[in-house]
PAKOL-133718 format. One record per atom (N, C-alpha, C): residue in three letters; x, y, z. Coordinates in steps of 0.001 Angstrom, whole numbers, plus 500000, padded with zeros to 6 digits. Layout:
<nodes>
alaXYZ/...
</nodes>
This chain:
<nodes>
met715825160829510601/met716651161960510842/met716703162295512316/thr717863162685512669/thr717975163072514066/thr717641164541514212/arg717019164751515269/arg716600166109515552/arg717657166814516410/arg718082167973515979/arg719082168716516742/arg718407169446517883/leu719116169422518988/leu718604170148520139/leu719043171597520031/arg718142172475520194/arg718465173890520118/arg718387174553521487/ser718343173764522478/ser718251174307523822/ser719647174697524313/glu719738175770525047/glu721012176238525582/glu721037176154527099/arg720264175302527651/arg720197175202529102/arg721512174764529723/gly722254173907529126/gly723483173385529703/gly724655174349529649/phe724573175360528850/phe725694176284528690/phe725681177450529672/ala724628177682530325/ala724521178836531210/ala725524178756532365/leu725682177615532967/leu726605177457534084/leu728062177636533629/ile728416177045532503/ile729782177160531988/ile730088178604531601/glu729147179254530977/glu729347180651530603/glu729527181528531830/met728725181245532851/met728821182024534087/met730178181823534753/leu730676180604534808/leu731988180334535393/leu733102181025534598/ala733010181000533279/ala734010181673532447/ala733988183179532691/ala732815183748532814/ala732700185185533071/ala733283185542534436/ile733029184720535440/ile733566184970536785/ile735094184902536773/val735648183924536069/val737102183799535977/val737704185035535301/leu737113185479534212/leu737625186661533510/leu737519187916534373/ile736432188067535088/ile736272189223535975/ile737313189177537096/asn737544187995537667/asn738554187859538726/asn739954188212538224/ile740274187800537011/ile741582188141536447/ile741712189654536315/gly740673190309535854/gly740683191769535730/gly740813192457537075/ile740097191980538075/ile740160192578539415/ile741549192388540026/leu742126191200539866/leu743471190959540399/leu744510191862539733/ala744383192060538433/ala745313192956537739/ala745183194381538266/met743972194823538523/met743765196172539057/met744325196290540471/leu744158195260541292/leu744693195296542654/leu746217195338542659/leu746840194587541752/leu748298194620541667/leu748783196000541242/ala748097196610540296/ala748476197962539872/ala748269198957541011/leu747206198795541763/leu746927199691542882/leu747994199561543970/ser748365198334544319/ser749381198156545360/ser750738198675544892/ser751052198511543629/ser752292199062543084/ser752273200585543147/gly751138201177542871/gly750993202630542955/gly751160203142544371/val750615202420545331/val750735202819546737/val752201202764547177/leu752917201718546778/leu754342201617547120/leu755144202756546487/thr754810203101545258/thr755491204208544588/thr755220205528545295/leu753990205737545725/leu753650206961546452/leu754391207045547784/arg754502205929548488/arg755245205920549756/arg756713206263549537/arg757303205659548524/arg758712205915548218/arg758908207380547826/ser758000207890547026/ser758073209291546613/ser757953210232547809/ala757050209924548721/ala756881210753549920/ala758140210715550781/gln758758209547550883/gln759980209427551682/gln761132210220551050/leu761259210165549732/leu762302210936549050/leu762059212430549188/ser760808212824549098/ser760459214239549251/ser760777214730550662/thr760436213930551654/thr760727214298553041/thr762233214372553281/ala762978213430552717/ala764436213450552863/ala765026214710552229/ser764470215140551118/ser764935216389550488/ser764667217593551377/val763516217590552026/val763183218682552952/val764164218698554120/val764485217526554655/val765429217428555775/val766815217932555342/ala767255217553554146/ala768559218007553648/ala768575219522553457/asp767520220059552875/asp767447221514552678/asp767437222270554002/lys766743221710554979/lys766687222352556298/lys768081222409556930/gln768849221337556775/gln770210221303557325/gln771111222307556597/ile770994222371555287/ile771786223341554514/ile771423224768554915/glu770144225015555159/glu769707226362555557/glu770308226777556900/gln770558225814557789/gln771235226140559048/gln772622226717558769/tyr773324226132557812/tyr774657226630557468/tyr774585227975556759/arg773580228160555930/arg773440229440555219/arg773171230600556178/ala772635230289557340/ala772357231332558331/ala773602231701559139/met774687230952558971/met775913231186559739/met776885232080558975/thr777814232621559718/thr778915233340559074/thr779919232323558544/tyr780763232753557631/tyr781746231858557016/tyr782630231187558062/ser783053231927559048/ser783965231380560065/ser783286230362560983/ser781965230312560980/ser781232229368561831/ser780918228052561128/val781230227941559862/val780918226729559094/val782051225723559264/tyr781850224771560163/tyr782820223711560410/tyr782133222586561171/leu782828221468561313/leu782335220322562076/leu783131220199563367/asp782528219554564355/asp783190219352565639/asp784267218274565504/thr785476218579565930/thr786611217659565812/thr786369216361566571/thr785867216450567794/thr785628215253568609/thr784580214355567969/ser783491214929567503/ser782437214139566859/ser782917213536565549/leu783776214238564852/leu784272213781563556/leu785131212533563682/thr785904212427564760/thr786764211254564942/thr785974210012565338/ser784750210185565794/ser783957209026566218/ser782915208607565182/thr783060209035563933/thr782097208649562899/thr782302207198562490/asp781244206589561954/asp781302205178561570/asp781683205012560096/ser781724203756559643/ser782159203461558275/ser781170203970557228/thr779895204045557564/thr778918204588556615/thr779244206038556303/tyr779590206785557304/tyr779960208193557113/tyr781238208302556280/arg782239207523556632/arg783538207628555968/arg783550207045554561/ser782585206202554210/ser782579205585552877/ser781803206396551842/asp781193207493552233/asp780443208313551284/asp781404209065550360/ala780942209332549137/ala781772210030548149/ala782124211450548587/ala781316212057549424/ala781571213431549873/ala782623213495550975/tyr782983212345551545/tyr783941212326552653/tyr785332212710552166/ser786008213488552960/ser787394213864552687/ser788149213834554011/ala789385213409553954/ala790193213370555177/ala790548214774555649/thr790352215752554799/thr790690217136555153/thr789431217960555372/gln788580217500556247/gln787361218245556536/gln787677219427557446/val786884220478557295/val787060221674558109/val786463221385559480/ser787310221386560513/ser786807221059561845/ser787560221847562910/gln786890222019564009/gln787472222601565219/gln786537222257566368/thr786945222543567576/thr786111222228568727/thr784888223131568729/cys783747222505568839/cys782476223228568804/cys781872223216570209/ser781859224362570850/ser781329224437572206/ser780430225658572329/pro779181225468572651/pro778465224219572891/pro778212223485571578/leu778048222180571664/leu777832221348570492/leu776411221555569974/val776287222122568798/val774980222347568174/val774827221385567006/ser773596221226566521/ser773348220242565465/ser774109220558564182/ala774375221831563916/ala775111222188562701/ala776560221713562753/cys777124221522563933/cys778515221071564080/cys778642219552564077/thr777548218849564186/thr777572217396564310/thr777661216748562933/pro778681215930562685/pro778824215329561360/pro777772214272561037/ser777297213551562033/ser776310212508561796/ser775302212506562938/gln774028212562562577/gln772982212580563596/gln771716211936563044/thr770885211449563947/thr769593210892563565/thr768519211849564047/ile767660212251563111/ile766590213187563453/ile765259212645562958/ala764186213164563516/ala762843212799563066/ala762419213773561977/gly761941213223560877/gly761466214059559782/gly760042214523560022/pro759520215378559156/pro758145215856559296/pro757109214734559225/asp757497213604558622/asp756579212470558521/asp756651211540559732/gly757495211877560721/gly757604211063561930/gly758635209951561830/arg759205209713560655/arg760218208673560491/arg761589209213560896/ser762477208290561231/ser763840208679561601/ser764734208695560367/tyr765536209733560267/tyr766473209880559162/tyr767867210138559714/arg768850209574559065/arg770246209823559428/arg770749210948558530/val771269211993559143/val771773213154558406/val773287213220558602/asp774017213032557510/asp775477213135557528/asp775876214438556847/thr776724215207557513/thr777164216496556984/thr778673216467556769/tyr779097216944555605/tyr780513216989555246/tyr780876218441554931/val781937218938555538/val782416220295555265/val783863220176554797/val784078220479553528/val785405220403552929/val785739221796552423/gly786950222237552664/gly787262223578552195/gly788724223903552213/gly788966225046551640/gly790323225567551608/gly790347226912552295/arg791050227835551715/arg791216229139552342/arg789980230013552189/ala789444230113550985/ala788370231078550751/ala787008230448550498/val786957229160550203/val785683228517549868/val785521227235550678/lys784325227050551226/lys783984225803551914/lys782796225187551190/gln782833223873551087/gln781737223151550447/gln781054222282551492/val779757222473551662/val778984221687552624/val778093220735551844/thr778195219452552164/thr777346218433551557/thr776552217769552664/val775248217686552471/val774374217017553434/val773791215789552748/val773954214630553383/val773443213374552853/val772418212835553841/val771227212510553330/val770158211994554184/val769905210538553809/arg769901209697554842/arg769633208270554669/arg768501207867555599/lys767818206790555236/lys766841206221556160/lys767637205644557323/ala767194205904558549/ala767927205439559731/ala768132203930559668/gly769351203502559908/gly769663202077559928/gly770061201505558578/thr770070202314557516/thr770469201824556198/thr771595202693555648/thr772201202230554569/thr773274203000553944/thr772840203659552643/ala771653203333552151/ala771181203899550886/ala770856205385551050/thr771316206184550113/thr771100207626550151/thr769724207967549603/leu768963208760550363/leu767654209220549914/leu767733210609549288/ala768573211474549840/ala768696212841549321/ala770096213365549590/arg770509214300548748/arg771830214907548879/arg771696216378548493/ala772236217250549333/ala772221218688549048/ala773632219223549211/leu773993220163548355/leu775344220699548364/leu775279222216548244/ser776140222881548985/ser776206224337548912/ser777644224777549158/thr778039225846548493/thr779379226384548704/thr779285227722549423/phe780299228000550222/phe780345229224551009/phe781655229936550715/asp781543231183550358/asp782701231998550003/asp783008232961551141/gln784258233118551448/gln784676233976552554/gln784335235444552296/asp784305235848551047/asp784091237252550714/asp782632237688550775/phe781704236755550835/phe780283237143550828/phe779667237037552186/
</nodes>
């Protein structure tokens, strides 16, 4: 009769390698989830900052009288295709000469946000006799993708 070996000496190395492989797979999965989370947090922070920038621009208009809500005619004629291709753009924007030129009169400008990044702020003022609609669109500088959009209406009677 043959005698069976009951020793497990040869399996220790293989078991250890299998355990290391399984642990590495788990660690890699956690690292991928962590890096995905960090990217999501960055994107969320950028969207939040863009919303703050848009609200700040709208608040500038809310502090003005109805007759002061307009864009500078000269600046409006020199806007680029990104400005003119937005859904808020209208060929009948409320404009007149703005002297001195202040940021509220500028249709397109690049500003630094609270996070230190540059943002492009496009402002559209469309209106008729008694109501003006101001739309502020915030984009990451150098891109056309919209990060935030704020809209407010202004009534002549209030």
